[in-house]
C-alpha positions in Angstrom: 94.9 -59.3 84.8 93.7 -59.7 81.5 91.4 -57.1 80.4 87.9 -58.9 80.0 87.1 -58.2 76.4 83.4 -57.2 75.8 81.9 -58.0 72.4 80.0 -55.3 71.1 76.6 -56.3 69.6 75.6 -54.2 66.6 72.3 -52.6 67.0 69.6 -53.1 64.4 67.0 -50.5 64.0 63.8 -51.7 62.4 61.7 -49.0 61.0 58.2 -49.4 61.5 55.9 -49.1 58.3 53.6 -46.1 58.8 49.9 -46.2 57.1 49.3 -43.3 54.4 45.5 -43.3 55.1 45.8 -40.2 57.7 48.0 -38.0 55.5 45.4 -38.5 52.5 42.6 -37.6 54.8 44.2 -34.5 56.0 44.8 -33.4 52.3 41.2 -33.9 51.5 40.1 -32.0 54.7 42.5 -28.9 54.0 41.2 -28.8 50.4 37.5 -29.0 51.6 38.2 -26.0 54.1 40.2 -24.0 51.5 37.4 -24.2 49.0 34.6 -23.4 51.5 36.5 -20.3 52.6 37.2 -19.2 48.9 33.4 -19.6 48.0 32.3 -17.8 51.1 34.7 -15.0 50.5 33.5 -14.7 46.9 29.8 -14.6 48.0 30.4 -12.1 50.5 32.3 -9.8 48.0 29.4 -9.8 45.4 26.8 -9.2 47.8 28.7 -6.4 49.0 29.1 -5.0 45.4 25.4 -5.2 44.7 24.4 -3.2 47.5 27.2 -0.4 46.9 25.7 2.9 46.0 26.3 4.3 42.8 29.6 6.3 43.8 31.5 3.5 42.3 31.5 3.1 38.5 32.1 -0.7 38.3 29.1 -1.2 40.8 26.6 -3.7 39.4 23.0 -2.4 39.8 19.7 -3.9 39.4 17.6 -2.3 36.7 13.6 -2.6 37.0 11.4 -1.8 33.9 8.3 -0.1 35.2 5.1 -0.8 33.2 3.7 2.2 31.3 0.6 2.9 29.5 1.0 3.3 25.6 -0.6 6.3 23.9 -2.4 3.8 21.6 -4.5 2.4 24.5 -6.1 6.0 25.3 -6.5 6.4 21.5 -8.3 3.1 21.1 -10.6 3.7 24.2 -11.5 7.4 22.7 -11.9 6.4 18.9 -13.3 2.6 19.0 -16.8 3.2 20.1 -17.2 5.5 17.2 -16.1 2.7 14.6 -18.8 0.5 13.1 -19.2 -2.6 10.9 -20.9 -2.4 7.8 -22.8 -5.4 5.7 -24.3 -5.5 2.4 -26.4 -8.2 1.5 -27.1 -8.3 -2.2 -29.7 -10.4 -4.2 -29.1 -11.3 -8.0 -30.7 -13.6 -10.6 -28.6 -16.8 -10.9 -27.7 -18.7 -14.2 -30.3 -21.2 -13.6 -33.2 -18.8 -12.7 -32.4 -19.1 -8.8 -31.6 -16.1 -6.5 -28.0 -15.7 -5.5 -27.1 -13.7 -2.4 -23.8 -12.4 -1.9 -22.5 -10.4 1.3 -19.6 -7.9 1.4 -18.3 -6.2 4.7 -16.5 -2.9 5.7 -16.3 -0.4 8.1 -17.7 3.1 9.0 -17.2 6.1 11.1 -20.0 7.7 13.2 -20.1 11.3 11.7 -22.8 12.7 14.1 -25.0 11.5 16.9 -27.9 11.4 15.1 -27.1 8.4 12.9 -25.0 9.7 10.0 -22.1 7.4 9.2 -19.2 7.9 6.6 -17.8 5.0 4.7 -16.1 4.2 1.2 -18.3 4.3 -2.0 -17.1 0.9 -2.9 -18.0 -0.5 0.2 -21.9 -0.1 -0.5 -21.6 0.1 -4.3 -23.5 -3.2 -4.7 -26.4 -1.6 -2.8 -26.3 1.7 -4.7 -26.6 -0.1 -7.8 -29.0 -2.7 -6.8 -32.4 -1.8 -4.9 -32.9 -5.2 -3.6 -29.7 -5.1 -1.6 -29.7 -4.4 2.2 -27.1 -2.4 4.5 -26.8 -3.3 8.1 -24.8 -1.6 10.7 -23.2 -3.3 14.0 -22.2 -0.8 16.6 -19.0 -1.4 18.6 -19.4 -3.8 21.4 -22.9 -4.8 20.2 -24.5 -7.5 18.5 -27.4 -5.8 17.3 -27.8 -5.3 13.3 -29.4 -2.0 12.4 -30.7 -1.4 9.0 -29.4 1.7 7.3 -30.5 3.7 4.3 -28.3 5.2 1.7 -27.9 9.1 1.9 -25.5 9.5 -1.0 -22.2 8.3 -2.6 -19.6 10.0 -4.8 -17.7 7.3 -7.0 -15.3 10.0 -7.9 -13.8 10.3 -4.3 -14.9 7.0 -3.2 -16.8 8.4 -0.3 -20.4 7.6 0.8 -22.9 8.2 3.6 -25.5 6.1 5.2 -27.8 6.6 8.0 -29.3 4.7 10.8 -32.5 5.5 12.8 -30.7 6.0 16.2 -29.6 8.9 18.4 -27.2 9.5 21.0 -24.4 8.0 19.2 -20.6 8.4 20.0 -19.6 10.9 17.0 -15.8 10.8 16.1 -13.7 14.0 16.7 -12.1 15.3 13.3 -8.7 16.5 13.1 -6.8 18.7 10.3 -4.9 16.3 7.9 -3.4 19.5 6.5 -1.4 19.6 9.6 0.1 16.3 9.6 4.0 15.6 9.2 5.7 12.3 8.1 6.7 10.3 11.0 3.8 11.2 13.1 2.0 8.3 14.9 -0.8 6.8 12.8 -3.5 4.3 14.2 -6.0 2.5 12.1 -9.2 0.9 13.6 -11.6 -1.0 11.5 -12.8 -4.4 10.6 -10.4 -6.4 8.7 -11.9 -9.5 7.0 -15.2 -8.5 8.5 -17.1 -8.7 11.6 -15.2 -11.5 13.1 -12.3 -9.0 13.7 -14.3 -6.0 14.4 -12.6 -3.0 16.2 -9.0 -4.2 15.4 -6.3 -1.6 16.0 -3.2 -1.3 14.1 -0.2 1.0 14.6 2.2 2.7 12.5 3.5 6.1 11.3 2.6 8.7 8.5 4.9 7.2 5.7 4.2 10.0 3.1 1.7 12.8 2.4 0.0 13.7 -0.9 0.6 10.5 -2.6 -0.9 10.6 -6.2 -2.3 7.0 -6.8 -4.3 6.1 -9.9 -6.8 3.4 -10.3 -9.8 2.7 -12.3 -8.9 6.0 -14.4 -9.1 8.2 -11.5 -6.3 9.9 -9.5 -6.4 10.1 -5.8 -4.5 12.3 -3.4 -3.9 10.1 -0.3 -2.1 9.8 3.1 0.3 6.7 3.0 0.8 4.8 6.3 2.3 1.6 7.4 -0.4 0.6 9.8 -2.0 -2.4 8.6 -5.1 -1.8 6.4 -6.6 -4.9 5.2 -9.9 -6.0 3.4 -12.6 -4.9 5.6 -10.9 -1.9 7.0 -12.3 0.3 4.1 -14.1 3.1 5.5 -12.5 2.9 8.9 -10.6 5.5 10.5 -7.0 6.8 10.4 -6.4 8.4 13.7 -3.6 10.8 14.9 -1.9 10.9 18.4 -4.9 12.8 19.8 -7.4 10.0 18.6 -8.8 12.5 15.9 -9.8 11.2 12.5 -7.2 12.5 10.0 -8.1 10.0 7.2 -10.5 7.4 5.8 -9.0 4.1 5.1 -9.4 2.4 1.7 -8.0 -0.8 0.2 -9.8 0.1 -3.0 -6.3 1.9 -3.6 -3.7 -0.7 -2.9 -0.4 -2.1 -4.2 -0.5 -5.7 -4.2 2.4 -7.9 -3.0 3.7 -4.9 -0.8 3.4 -5.0 3.2 3.5 -2.0 5.2 1.8 0.1 2.6 -1.7 1.5 3.1 -3.6 4.6 2.1 -6.3 7.2 3.5 -8.4 9.8 2.1 -7.3 12.9 3.9 -10.3 14.1 6.1 -9.7 17.8 5.1 -10.7 16.6 1.4 -13.3 14.3 2.6 -15.3 16.4 4.9 -16.5 18.9 2.1 -17.7 15.9 0.1 -19.5 14.2 3.1 -21.3 17.5 3.8 -22.5 17.8 0.3 -23.6 14.3 0.3 -25.8 15.0 3.5 -27.2 18.1 2.2 -27.8 17.4 -1.5 -27.6 13.5 -1.5 -25.0 14.0 -4.4 -21.8 16.2 -5.1 -22.4 19.0 -7.5 -19.2 20.0 -9.1 -18.3 22.9 -11.4 -17.6 22.0 -15.1 -16.3 23.3 -18.2 -18.5 21.6 -20.8 -16.1 19.8 -23.0 -15.6 16.2 -24.1 -11.8 15.3 -24.3 -9.3 12.6 -24.2 -5.5 12.4 -23.2 -3.1 12.7 -25.9 -0.7 9.7 -26.5 3.0 10.2 -27.1 2.5 9.0 -30.7 0.1 11.8 -31.2 2.4 14.3 -29.8 5.7 13.2 -31.6 3.9 12.8 -35.1 2.0 15.9 -35.1 4.7 18.1 -33.3 2.1 19.2 -30.6 2.4 19.7 -26.9 1.1 17.5 -24.3 -2.5 18.0 -22.8 -6.1 17.2 -23.2 -7.4 17.2 -26.7 -11.0 18.6 -27.1 -13.1 16.3 -29.0 -16.5 18.4 -28.7 -18.0 21.3 -27.0 -21.3 21.2 -25.2 -23.6 24.0 -26.3 -24.5 26.8 -23.9 -21.6 25.7 -21.4 -18.9 27.7 -20.0 -16.5 26.4 -22.6 -18.9 27.4 -25.5 -19.5 30.8 -24.1 -15.7 31.2 -24.0 -15.1 30.2 -27.4 -13.3 26.9 -26.9 -13.4 24.9 -30.1 -13.1 21.3 -31.3 -9.5 20.6 -31.9 -8.1 22.7 -29.2 -5.6 21.3 -26.6 -6.0 22.5 -23.0 -2.3 22.6 -21.7 -2.9 24.4 -18.4 -5.5 25.9 -15.9 -4.8 28.9 -13.7 -1.1 28.9 -14.8 -0.5 25.2 -13.8 0.6 22.9 -16.5 -1.5 19.8 -17.2 -1.3 16.8 -19.4 -4.1 14.7 -18.7 -7.9 15.0 -17.9 -7.2 13.8 -14.5 -5.0 16.5 -13.8 -7.5 19.0 -15.2 -10.1 17.6 -13.1 -8.0 17.7 -9.8 -7.3 21.4 -10.1 -11.0 22.3 -11.3 -12.8 20.5 -8.6 -11.2 22.4 -5.9 -12.9 25.5 -7.3 -16.3 26.7 -6.6 -19.3 27.0 -8.7 -19.0 30.6 -10.2 -15.2 31.0 -10.0 -13.4 32.4 -12.8 -10.6 30.2 -14.4 -8.1 30.8 -17.1 -7.3 28.0 -19.4 -4.0 27.8 -21.5 -5.1 26.4 -25.1 -2.9 25.3 -28.0 -4.5 26.2 -31.2 -3.3 26.3 -34.8 0.3 26.2 -33.7 -0.3 29.1 -31.2 -0.8 29.3 -27.4 -3.6 31.4 -26.2 -5.4 32.2 -22.8 -9.3 32.0 -22.3 -11.1 33.1 -19.4 -14.4 31.3 -18.3 -16.8 31.2 -15.5 -17.4 27.7 -13.7 -20.9 26.4 -13.7 -22.6 23.4 -12.3 -24.0 20.3 -14.0 -25.4 17.6 -11.8 -25.4 15.1 -14.7 -21.9 15.5 -16.1 -19.6 12.4 -16.2 -16.0 13.1 -15.2 -14.6 10.0 -17.2 -14.2 11.8 -20.4 -16.0 15.2 -19.8 -15.1 18.2 -17.8 
């Protein structure tokens, strides 16, 4: 039998085309889950680090700043009631026959509970020179204007005292300016630009001590501070960290065009003047009894003479005449301290008491001699050219 041949048919495989959408969806789902796990892990780690105690040096800690009271708050609360506003109304004849009124303002410090108030001479100078002027005082936290009377003033030190008819006032507490050190806290209270800004507080430091500033032919020994002292602050208080008055602010002595440069009269030098004004209504100083002027460089170089105060004339029956001081003498020292100007001579002499003995160094006819004299009082002497 013939073997039956079977025809083998080739198998044809047809590959079915699969959709790619499920794969893409799977990739997106996996990426989302991974991102969620990563974010959650990071949050947990950060939260754990923020709550970790200080044993780990790399721990992030939350720092909170606690509110604290500045010492200036206590200083202002203590001293502000003792600072007043001073207003001077002056009347003068106008050019065309009318009456002109002018107003100036400044600050003051309550010296005693019975109404005595300290201020600067230049604050009330218009009232001192004009009998038609009126002075009014406004106390802290008050709108009442109280008329004041002039007790006395001293142009040489730029100090004055006025008084209001009122008792029970909050007198300021006074410190010691001689104990101050550069760098200490300084607080100024006054009325910059007038009553509108009454009771303004500015803060700084003691920048320098014993600053010698000359203005209007007079030399002042002052405290320098960077606490803002503006027009209207004159007569106000410069305070230390205890709220005690250590200086009387003055813008009469100022440097224009410079910020952070204020000056105050040291309270140790001011109080003796204030006490004299209250007691005598004027300051009675010791005097020598000469009229003199400062020698110029031209005089010194031309005549080959030392620097000093040239004696132009000597008053009769004065300490100078009694000691034999003559016209043409040059005063070159007082009590061993060299001087070159009348201002320097006055500064040293005014620290003496009436009745004190002083020794003057005199240059006369090419020789230096010493003359001893006893200081006397003269209430009418002018300190601009006389001593």
